[in-house]
DRENDO-1510 file (C-alpha; in Angstrom, 1 decimal, always signed):
<recs>
REC; n; res; u; v; w
REC; 1; MET; +11.8; +29.2; -8.7 .
REC; 2; MET; +8.5; +28.1; -7.3 .
REC; 3; ASP; +8.5; +25.1; -5.0 .
REC; 4; ILE; +7.8; +21.6; -6.2 .
REC; 5; LYS; +4.3; +21.4; -5.0 .
REC; 6; LYS; +3.5; +24.5; -7.0 .
REC; 7; GLN; +5.3; +22.9; -10.0 .
REC; 8; ILE; +3.0; +19.7; -9.9 .
REC; 9; ILE; -0.1; +21.9; -9.6 .
REC; 10; GLU; +1.1; +24.0; -12.7 .
REC; 11; CYS; +1.8; +20.8; -14.5 .
REC; 12; ILE; -1.8; +19.4; -13.6 .
REC; 13; ASP; -3.3; +22.6; -15.0 .
REC; 14; ASP; -1.2; +22.7; -18.1 .
REC; 15; GLU; -1.6; +19.0; -19.1 .
REC; 16; PRO; -5.0; +18.1; -20.1 .
REC; 17; HIS; -4.4; +14.3; -19.7 .
REC; 18; PHE; -2.0; +14.7; -16.7 .
REC; 19; ALA; -3.4; +11.5; -15.1 .
REC; 20; GLY; -5.3; +10.0; -18.0 .
REC; 21; TYR; -7.8; +10.5; -20.7 .
REC; 22; ASN; -11.2; +9.8; -19.2 .
REC; 23; ASN; -13.1; +10.8; -15.9 .
REC; 24; GLN; -9.9; +12.2; -14.3 .
REC; 25; GLU; -11.3; +15.8; -13.1 .
REC; 26; ARG; -12.0; +14.3; -9.6 .
REC; 27; ILE; -8.4; +12.8; -9.4 .
REC; 28; ARG; -7.0; +16.2; -10.5 .
REC; 29; ASN; -9.2; +18.2; -7.9 .
REC; 30; LYS; -8.1; +15.8; -5.1 .
REC; 31; ALA; -4.4; +16.1; -6.1 .
REC; 32; LYS; -4.6; +19.9; -6.1 .
REC; 33; LEU; -6.2; +19.9; -2.7 .
REC; 34; MET; -3.6; +17.6; -1.0 .
REC; 35; LEU; -0.7; +19.8; -2.7 .
REC; 36; LYS; -2.2; +22.9; -1.1 .
REC; 37; ALA; -2.9; +21.4; +2.2 .
REC; 38; ARG; -1.5; +23.5; +5.2 .
REC; 39; LYS; -1.9; +20.9; +8.1 .
REC; 40; TYR; -1.2; +17.3; +8.6 .
REC; 41; SER; -4.9; +16.5; +9.3 .
REC; 42; SER; -6.1; +17.9; +5.9 .
REC; 43; LEU; -3.0; +16.3; +4.1 .
REC; 44; LYS; -3.9; +13.0; +5.4 .
REC; 45; ARG; -7.5; +13.5; +4.4 .
REC; 46; TYR; -6.8; +14.4; +0.8 .
REC; 47; ALA; -3.9; +11.9; +0.4 .
REC; 48; THR; -6.4; +9.0; +1.5 .
REC; 49; GLN; -9.0; +10.4; -0.8 .
REC; 50; LEU; -6.7; +10.5; -3.7 .
REC; 51; THR; -5.2; +7.1; -3.3 .
REC; 52; THR; -8.6; +5.5; -2.8 .
REC; 53; GLY; -10.0; +7.4; -6.0 .
REC; 54; ILE; -7.1; +6.4; -7.9 .
REC; 55; LEU; -7.1; +2.4; -7.0 .
REC; 56; LYS; -10.8; +2.3; -7.4 .
REC; 57; SER; -10.8; +3.7; -10.9 .
REC; 58; HIS; -8.0; +1.2; -11.5 .
REC; 59; ASN; -10.4; -1.6; -10.4 .
REC; 60; LYS; -7.9; -2.6; -7.8 .
REC; 61; GLY; -9.2; -0.6; -4.7 .
REC; 62; ASN; -10.9; -3.4; -3.0 .
REC; 63; MET; -7.8; -5.7; -3.3 .
REC; 64; LEU; -5.2; -3.1; -2.2 .
REC; 65; MET; -6.7; -0.8; +0.1 .
REC; 66; PRO; -6.7; -3.2; +3.1 .
REC; 67; SER; -2.9; -3.4; +2.8 .
REC; 68; LEU; -2.5; +0.4; +2.8 .
REC; 69; ASP; -4.8; +0.8; +5.7 .
REC; 70; LYS; -2.9; -2.0; +7.6 .
REC; 71; LEU; +0.5; -0.3; +7.0 .
REC; 72; HIS; -0.8; +3.0; +8.4 .
REC; 73; ILE; -2.3; +1.4; +11.4 .
REC; 74; THR; +1.0; -0.4; +12.1 .
REC; 75; GLU; +3.0; +2.7; +11.7 .
REC; 76; VAL; +0.8; +4.6; +14.0 .
REC; 77; SER; +0.7; +2.0; +16.6 .
REC; 78; MET; +4.6; +2.8; +17.0 .
REC; 79; LEU; +3.7; +6.2; +18.3 .
REC; 80; TYR; +5.0; +5.5; +22.0 .
REC; 81; GLY; +7.4; +2.9; +20.9 .
REC; 82; SER; +11.1; +3.1; +20.0 .
REC; 83; LYS; +10.2; +3.9; +16.3 .
REC; 84; GLY; +8.3; +6.9; +16.9 .
REC; 85; PHE; +10.5; +8.9; +14.6 .
REC; 86; GLN; +9.5; +6.6; +11.7 .
REC; 87; ARG; +8.2; +8.6; +8.9 .
REC; 88; LEU; +4.4; +7.9; +7.6 .
REC; 89; HIS; +4.0; +6.4; +4.1 .
REC; 90; TYR; +0.3; +7.2; +3.7 .
REC; 91; MET; +1.3; +10.7; +2.4 .
REC; 92; HIS; +4.6; +9.7; +0.6 .
REC; 93; GLN; +3.0; +7.2; -2.0 .
REC; 94; PRO; +0.6; +9.6; -3.6 .
REC; 95; TYR; +3.4; +12.1; -3.5 .
REC; 96; VAL; +5.6; +9.7; -5.5 .
REC; 97; PHE; +2.6; +9.3; -8.0 .
REC; 98; LEU; +2.5; +12.9; -8.6 .
REC; 99; LEU; +6.1; +13.5; -8.8 .
REC; 100; GLY; +6.7; +10.6; -11.4 .
REC; 101; LEU; +4.0; +12.2; -13.5 .
REC; 102; LEU; +5.6; +15.7; -13.3 .
REC; 103; ILE; +8.9; +14.1; -14.5 .
REC; 104; TYR; +7.2; +12.3; -17.3 .
REC; 105; HIS; +5.3; +15.2; -18.6 .
REC; 106; ASN; +8.4; +17.4; -18.7 .
REC; 107; CYS; +11.0; +15.3; -20.0 .
REC; 108; ALA; +10.8; +13.9; -23.6 .
REC; 109; THR; +13.6; +11.4; -23.1 .
REC; 110; VAL; +11.9; +9.9; -20.1 .
REC; 111; GLN; +8.6; +9.7; -22.2 .
REC; 112; ARG; +10.2; +8.0; -25.0 .
REC; 113; CYS; +11.9; +5.4; -22.8 .
REC; 114; ILE; +8.7; +4.8; -20.8 .
REC; 115; LEU; +6.6; +4.3; -24.0 .
REC; 116; ASN; +9.3; +2.0; -25.5 .
REC; 117; GLU; +9.1; -0.3; -22.4 .
REC; 118; MET; +5.3; -0.4; -22.6 .
REC; 119; GLU; +5.7; -1.6; -26.2 .
REC; 120; GLU; +8.4; -4.1; -25.6 .
REC; 121; THR; +6.9; -5.8; -22.5 .
REC; 122; THR; +3.5; -6.3; -24.3 .
REC; 123; LYS; +4.7; -8.0; -27.5 .
REC; 124; CYS; +3.9; -11.4; -25.9 .
REC; 125; ILE; +0.1; -10.5; -25.8 .
REC; 126; ALA; -1.5; -12.2; -28.6 .
REC; 127; ASP; -4.7; -10.2; -28.4 .
REC; 128; ASN; -3.5; -7.1; -30.1 .
REC; 129; ALA; -6.9; -5.3; -29.7 .
REC; 130; ASN; -6.2; -5.6; -25.7 .
REC; 131; ARG; -2.6; -5.2; -25.8 .
REC; 132; TYR; -2.5; -1.8; -23.9 .
REC; 133; SER; -4.6; -1.1; -20.8 .
REC; 134; GLY; -6.9; +2.0; -22.0 .
REC; 135; GLY; -6.0; +1.4; -25.7 .
REC; 136; ASP; -2.4; +3.0; -26.1 .
REC; 137; ARG; +1.1; +3.1; -24.5 .
REC; 138; TYR; +0.4; +6.1; -22.3 .
REC; 139; GLU; -2.7; +4.6; -20.7 .
REC; 140; GLU; -0.6; +1.3; -20.2 .
REC; 141; PHE; +2.1; +3.4; -18.4 .
REC; 142; LEU; -0.6; +5.0; -16.2 .
REC; 143; TYR; -2.1; +1.5; -15.3 .
REC; 144; ARG; +1.4; +0.4; -14.1 .
REC; 145; TRP; +2.5; +3.8; -12.5 .
REC; 146; ARG; -0.7; +3.9; -10.4 .
REC; 147; LEU; +0.2; +0.5; -9.1 .
REC; 148; ALA; +4.0; +0.8; -8.6 .
REC; 149; SER; +3.9; +4.3; -7.2 .
REC; 150; LEU; +0.9; +3.9; -4.7 .
REC; 151; ILE; +1.7; +0.4; -3.4 .
REC; 152; HIS; +5.6; +0.2; -3.5 .
REC; 153; ASP; +5.9; +0.4; +0.3 .
REC; 154; ILE; +2.9; -2.0; +1.5 .
REC; 155; GLY; +5.4; -4.3; +2.7 .
REC; 156; TYR; +6.9; -1.9; +4.9 .
REC; 157; GLY; +5.0; -3.0; +8.0 .
REC; 158; ILE; +6.9; -6.4; +7.9 .
REC; 159; SER; +10.1; -4.4; +8.5 .
REC; 160; LEU; +8.6; -2.7; +11.6 .
REC; 161; LEU; +7.5; -5.7; +13.4 .
REC; 162; ASP; +10.0; -7.4; +15.8 .
REC; 163; ASP; +9.3; -11.1; +15.5 .
REC; 164; ASN; +8.3; -13.5; +12.9 .
REC; 165; LYS; +5.0; -14.5; +14.5 .
REC; 166; THR; +3.8; -10.7; +14.7 .
REC; 167; ALA; +4.9; -10.4; +11.0 .
REC; 168; VAL; +3.0; -13.6; +9.9 .
REC; 169; ASP; -0.2; -12.5; +11.8 .
REC; 170; TYR; +0.1; -9.3; +9.9 .
REC; 171; LEU; +0.2; -10.9; +6.4 .
REC; 172; ASN; -2.6; -13.4; +7.3 .
REC; 173; ASN; -4.9; -10.6; +8.4 .
REC; 174; ILE; -4.5; -9.1; +4.9 .
REC; 175; PHE; -4.9; -12.4; +3.0 .
REC; 176; SER; -7.8; -13.7; +5.2 .
REC; 177; PRO; -10.6; -12.8; +2.7 .
REC; 178; TYR; -8.7; -15.1; +0.2 .
REC; 179; LYS; -8.4; -17.9; +2.7 .
REC; 180; ILE; -4.5; -17.8; +2.2 .
REC; 181; SER; -2.3; -18.2; +5.3 .
REC; 182; PHE; +1.5; -18.4; +5.6 .
REC; 183; GLN; +3.6; -20.1; +8.2 .
REC; 184; LYS; +6.6; -17.7; +7.7 .
REC; 185; VAL; +7.1; -14.5; +5.8 .
REC; 186; ILE; +9.3; -16.3; +3.3 .
REC; 187; ASP; +6.4; -18.4; +2.2 .
REC; 188; LEU; +5.1; -15.4; +0.2 .
REC; 189; ILE; +7.5; -16.7; -2.6 .
REC; 190; ILE; +5.4; -19.6; -3.2 .
REC; 191; CYS; +2.2; -19.0; -5.1 .
REC; 192; GLN; -1.0; -21.0; -6.2 .
REC; 193; THR; -2.2; -20.1; -9.6 .
REC; 194; LYS; -4.6; -22.0; -12.0 .
REC; 195; GLN; -1.6; -23.3; -13.8 .
REC; 196; GLY; +0.0; -24.9; -10.6 .
REC; 197; THR; +2.4; -23.7; -8.0 .
REC; 198; ILE; +5.1; -21.2; -8.9 .
REC; 199; ASP; +8.1; -19.6; -7.3 .
REC; 200; LEU; +7.5; -15.9; -7.6 .
REC; 201; ILE; +11.1; -14.8; -7.1 .
REC; 202; LYS; +12.3; -17.2; -9.8 .
REC; 203; ASP; +9.4; -16.0; -12.1 .
REC; 204; LEU; +10.7; -12.2; -11.4 .
REC; 205; ASP; +14.4; -13.1; -11.9 .
REC; 206; ARG; +13.4; -14.3; -15.5 .
REC; 207; HIS; +12.2; -10.9; -16.5 .
REC; 208; GLY; +14.8; -8.7; -14.6 .
REC; 209; THR; +18.4; -7.7; -14.4 .
REC; 210; VAL; +18.9; -8.2; -10.5 .
REC; 211; HIS; +19.3; -11.8; -9.0 .
REC; 212; LEU; +16.6; -11.4; -6.3 .
REC; 213; ALA; +17.1; -14.9; -5.2 .
REC; 214; GLU; +20.7; -14.2; -4.4 .
REC; 215; TYR; +19.8; -11.1; -2.7 .
REC; 216; ILE; +17.2; -12.6; -0.4 .
REC; 217; LYS; +19.7; -15.3; +0.6 .
REC; 218; THR; +22.5; -12.9; +1.5 .
REC; 219; GLN; +20.0; -10.8; +3.5 .
REC; 220; PHE; +19.0; -13.8; +5.4 .
REC; 221; GLU; +22.6; -14.6; +6.3 .
REC; 222; TYR; +23.5; -10.9; +7.0 .
REC; 223; PRO; +20.4; -9.1; +8.1 .
REC; 224; GLN; +20.8; -5.2; +8.0 .
REC; 225; HIS; +19.8; -3.4; +11.4 .
REC; 226; GLY; +18.1; -6.7; +12.2 .
REC; 227; ALA; +15.7; -6.7; +9.2 .
REC; 228; ILE; +15.9; -9.9; +7.3 .
REC; 229; TYR; +13.2; -8.9; +4.6 .
REC; 230; ASP; +13.6; -6.0; +2.2 .
REC; 231; HIS; +10.4; -4.2; +2.2 .
REC; 232; GLY; +10.5; -3.6; -1.5 .
REC; 233; ILE; +10.7; -7.3; -2.4 .
REC; 234; VAL; +8.0; -8.1; +0.2 .
REC; 235; SER; +5.8; -5.5; -1.3 .
REC; 236; ALA; +6.4; -6.8; -4.8 .
REC; 237; LEU; +5.5; -10.3; -3.4 .
REC; 238; MET; +2.3; -9.0; -1.7 .
REC; 239; LEU; +1.1; -7.6; -4.9 .
REC; 240; LEU; +1.9; -10.8; -6.9 .
REC; 241; GLN; +0.1; -12.9; -4.3 .
REC; 242; LEU; -3.1; -10.6; -4.3 .
REC; 243; ILE; -3.3; -10.4; -8.1 .
REC; 244; ASN; -3.0; -14.2; -8.4 .
REC; 245; ALA; -5.4; -14.7; -5.4 .
REC; 246; GLU; -8.0; -12.4; -7.5 .
REC; 247; LEU; -7.3; -14.5; -10.7 .
REC; 248; LEU; -8.2; -17.6; -9.0 .
REC; 249; ARG; -11.5; -16.0; -7.9 .
REC; 250; LYS; -12.3; -14.3; -11.2 .
REC; 251; HIS; -14.0; -16.0; -14.0 .
REC; 252; PRO; -13.9; -13.4; -17.0 .
REC; 253; LYS; -16.9; -13.3; -19.3 .
REC; 254; LYS; -16.4; -13.3; -23.1 .
REC; 255; ASN; -14.7; -10.1; -24.1 .
REC; 256; ASN; -13.8; -9.0; -20.4 .
REC; 257; THR; -10.1; -8.9; -20.4 .
REC; 258; ILE; -9.7; -7.1; -16.9 .
REC; 259; TRP; -8.7; -10.3; -15.3 .
REC; 260; ASP; -7.4; -12.3; -18.3 .
REC; 261; ARG; -4.0; -13.7; -17.0 .
REC; 262; ASP; -2.2; -13.5; -20.4 .
REC; 263; ILE; -3.1; -9.9; -20.7 .
REC; 264; ILE; -2.5; -8.5; -17.3 .
REC; 265; MET; +0.5; -10.4; -16.1 .
REC; 266; PRO; +3.1; -8.7; -18.4 .
REC; 267; SER; +2.1; -5.5; -16.8 .
REC; 268; ILE; +2.0; -6.7; -13.3 .
REC; 269; ASN; +5.2; -8.3; -13.6 .
REC; 270; ASN; +6.9; -5.1; -14.9 .
REC; 271; VAL; +5.3; -3.3; -11.8 .
REC; 272; ALA; +6.5; -6.0; -9.3 .
REC; 273; LEU; +10.1; -5.7; -10.6 .
REC; 274; ALA; +10.1; -1.9; -10.1 .
REC; 275; VAL; +8.5; -2.4; -6.8 .
REC; 276; ALA; +11.1; -5.2; -5.8 .
REC; 277; TYR; +14.1; -3.2; -7.0 .
REC; 278; HIS; +13.3; +0.4; -5.3 .
REC; 279; ASN; +15.0; -0.3; -1.9 .
REC; 280; LEU; +17.8; -2.8; -2.9 .
REC; 281; ASP; +20.4; +0.1; -2.6 .
REC; 282; LYS; +19.9; +0.3; +1.1 .
REC; 283; ASN; +22.2; -2.8; +1.6 .
REC; 284; GLU; +25.0; -2.0; -1.0 .
REC; 285; GLN; +27.1; -5.1; -0.4 .
REC; 286; MET; +24.2; -7.4; -0.8 .
REC; 287; PHE; +23.3; -5.5; -4.0 .
REC; 288; LYS; +26.7; -5.9; -5.5 .
REC; 289; ASN; +26.4; -9.6; -4.8 .
REC; 290; SER; +23.3; -9.8; -6.8 .
REC; 291; CYS; +23.8; -7.6; -9.9 .
REC; 292; ASP; +26.9; -6.6; -11.8 .
REC; 293; LYS; +25.3; -3.2; -13.1 .
REC; 294; LYS; +23.8; -0.1; -11.6 .
REC; 295; LEU; +20.2; -0.7; -10.1 .
REC; 296; CYS; +18.2; +1.6; -12.3 .
REC; 297; ASN; +18.8; +2.2; -15.9 .
REC; 298; LEU; +16.2; +4.3; -17.9 .
REC; 299; LYS; +16.8; +2.4; -21.1 .
REC; 300; ASP; +16.6; -1.1; -19.7 .
REC; 301; ASN; +14.1; -0.7; -16.7 .
REC; 302; ALA; +12.3; +2.5; -17.3 .
REC; 303; LEU; +9.5; +2.2; -14.8 .
REC; 304; ALA; +11.9; +0.9; -12.1 .
REC; 305; TRP; +14.0; +4.1; -12.9 .
REC; 306; LEU; +11.1; +6.5; -12.6 .
REC; 307; LEU; +10.1; +4.7; -9.3 .
REC; 308; LYS; +13.4; +4.8; -7.6 .
REC; 309; LEU; +14.1; +8.5; -8.7 .
REC; 310; SER; +10.7; +9.8; -7.5 .
REC; 311; ASP; +10.9; +7.7; -4.3 .
REC; 312; THR; +14.3; +9.2; -3.7 .
REC; 313; LEU; +13.5; +12.7; -4.3 .
REC; 314; GLN; +10.2; +12.8; -2.3 .
REC; 315; GLU; +11.7; +14.7; +0.6 .
REC; 316; TRP; +8.7; +17.1; +1.7 .
REC; 317; ASP; +5.6; +16.6; +3.7 .
REC; 318; LYS; +6.8; +13.3; +5.5 .
REC; 319; PRO; +5.5; +13.6; +8.9 .
REC; 320; LYS; +7.0; +11.4; +11.5 .
REC; 321; VAL; +4.7; +9.1; +13.6 .
REC; 322; ILE; +5.2; +11.2; +16.8 .
REC; 323; GLU; +3.5; +14.1; +14.8 .
REC; 324; TYR; +0.6; +12.0; +14.0 .
REC; 325; ASP; -1.9; +13.8; +16.3 .
REC; 326; LYS; -0.5; +17.2; +16.1 .
REC; 327; ASN; -2.5; +19.8; +14.1 .
REC; 328; SER; +0.4; +22.0; +13.4 .
REC; 329; PRO; +1.1; +23.6; +10.1 .
REC; 330; LEU; +3.2; +21.5; +7.6 .
REC; 331; PRO; +6.9; +23.0; +7.3 .
REC; 332; LYS; +7.5; +24.8; +4.2 .
REC; 333; SER; +9.6; +23.1; +1.5 .
REC; 334; ARG; +12.2; +24.9; -0.8 .
REC; 335; ILE; +12.6; +21.7; -3.0 .
REC; 336; SER; +12.3; +22.6; -6.7 .
REC; 337; ILE; +13.1; +20.9; -10.0 .
REC; 338; ARG; +14.4; +21.9; -13.4 .
REC; 339; PHE; +14.3; +19.9; -16.6 .
REC; 340; GLY; +17.0; +20.2; -19.3 .
REC; 341; ASP; +17.3; +18.3; -22.6 .
REC; 342; ASN; +19.2; +15.5; -21.0 .
REC; 343; SER; +19.3; +16.5; -17.2 .
REC; 344; ILE; +17.1; +16.7; -14.4 .
REC; 345; THR; +18.2; +19.2; -11.6 .
REC; 346; ILE; +16.8; +18.9; -8.0 .
REC; 347; CYS; +17.4; +22.1; -5.8 .
REC; 348; ASN; +17.6; +22.3; -2.0 .
REC; 349; LEU; +17.0; +18.8; -1.0 .
REC; 350; PRO; +17.8; +17.8; +2.7 .
REC; 351; GLU; +21.3; +16.1; +2.9 .
REC; 352; PRO; +22.2; +16.9; -0.6 .
REC; 353; VAL; +25.8; +15.3; -0.4 .
REC; 354; LYS; +24.3; +11.9; +0.7 .
REC; 355; MET; +21.7; +12.0; -1.8 .
REC; 356; ARG; +23.9; +12.9; -4.6 .
REC; 357; GLU; +26.3; +9.9; -3.7 .
REC; 358; SER; +23.2; +7.6; -3.6 .
REC; 359; ILE; +22.0; +8.7; -7.0 .
REC; 360; GLU; +25.6; +8.5; -8.5 .
REC; 361; LYS; +25.9; +5.0; -7.4 .
REC; 362; PHE; +22.8; +3.4; -8.3 .
REC; 363; ILE; +21.1; +5.4; -11.1 .
REC; 364; GLU; +22.8; +5.0; -14.5 .
REC; 365; PRO; +23.5; +8.7; -15.8 .
REC; 366; ASP; +22.9; +7.8; -19.6 .
REC; 367; PRO; +20.7; +9.2; -21.0 .
REC; 368; ILE; +19.4; +11.4; -18.2 .
REC; 369; ARG; +21.8; +12.9; -15.8 .
REC; 370; ILE; +20.5; +13.7; -12.2 .
REC; 371; ILE; +22.0; +16.8; -10.8 .
REC; 372; ILE; +21.7; +17.9; -7.1 .
REC; 373; GLU; +22.1; +21.6; -6.3 .
REC; 374; ASN; +21.7; +23.6; -3.1 .
REC; 375; TYR; +21.4; +27.5; -2.9 .
</recs>
């Protein structure tokens, strides 16, 4: 069986609308160049170009790229520190984007659940003509998937920093163009909008299945490995803060719905939930305290399920910080994937026993069973 990178290339070639309907040829070409890269230097170049191109076409590039750049700079700065074995995220996130699309295009059950979620979460939009970004449910999914996959780790830099002041400086540097500053990282929860001050965590908890407020409280009391902030939750809060900052600055003209709050926030809240949930299993006890069911259920939280699965399975071409300056060939991967009617089988993952246990604990097997095989 061909390895997973070749499988994604084949899917790109076979699916005429792999990443959207319009003006996607450049994105497809950059994706294939990234997948065919042989060395770290070319992988980084094409991964950066792919991410930038996708977010620019999304009309969110100027807003989000500084956060991604800041994360990369922070990770690389750990080169000679104690965290030199930290993996770099600049390649990981575009790979998650591509892997999620491979799963979507090859599994009818996943497609059905994803499109149902797009329909259910946009019922509140009164303007039916602008209910879906791009005009239909598939384009609405792509709108959300581009964001969820490409920015789900933008808050990771916070967990790399050792003290609160450094972490706050990190945030304030990102938000300085909006004249927004924070005294503490936890201040990310409070957001100024045109409608007044809102608590972003309470707002997310109204839409989700995990009690994030309880999770945050417990993590403050019992930090895991010294980290008092879950990077998934921080990433979601950063996204919401950036979106709301843009909404404060934008004054949409008549018939311009790109920054119409009532139209975009159902999509953004769904993305933020998926991002907030994707790392909660790393502290099992805290998760049990804040939720009475499995973390990801394809029927109830389709986008979160796809992000969690894709993030978990992306275990190839993830260079460590200490390898940053090395122009050595990328290690070959034997990871591959098979699709059944009600199952997805992943072959030759590293640490298969640990991976299998994690998936069984936190991903609901109905209606899709995830199988881990090694041979």
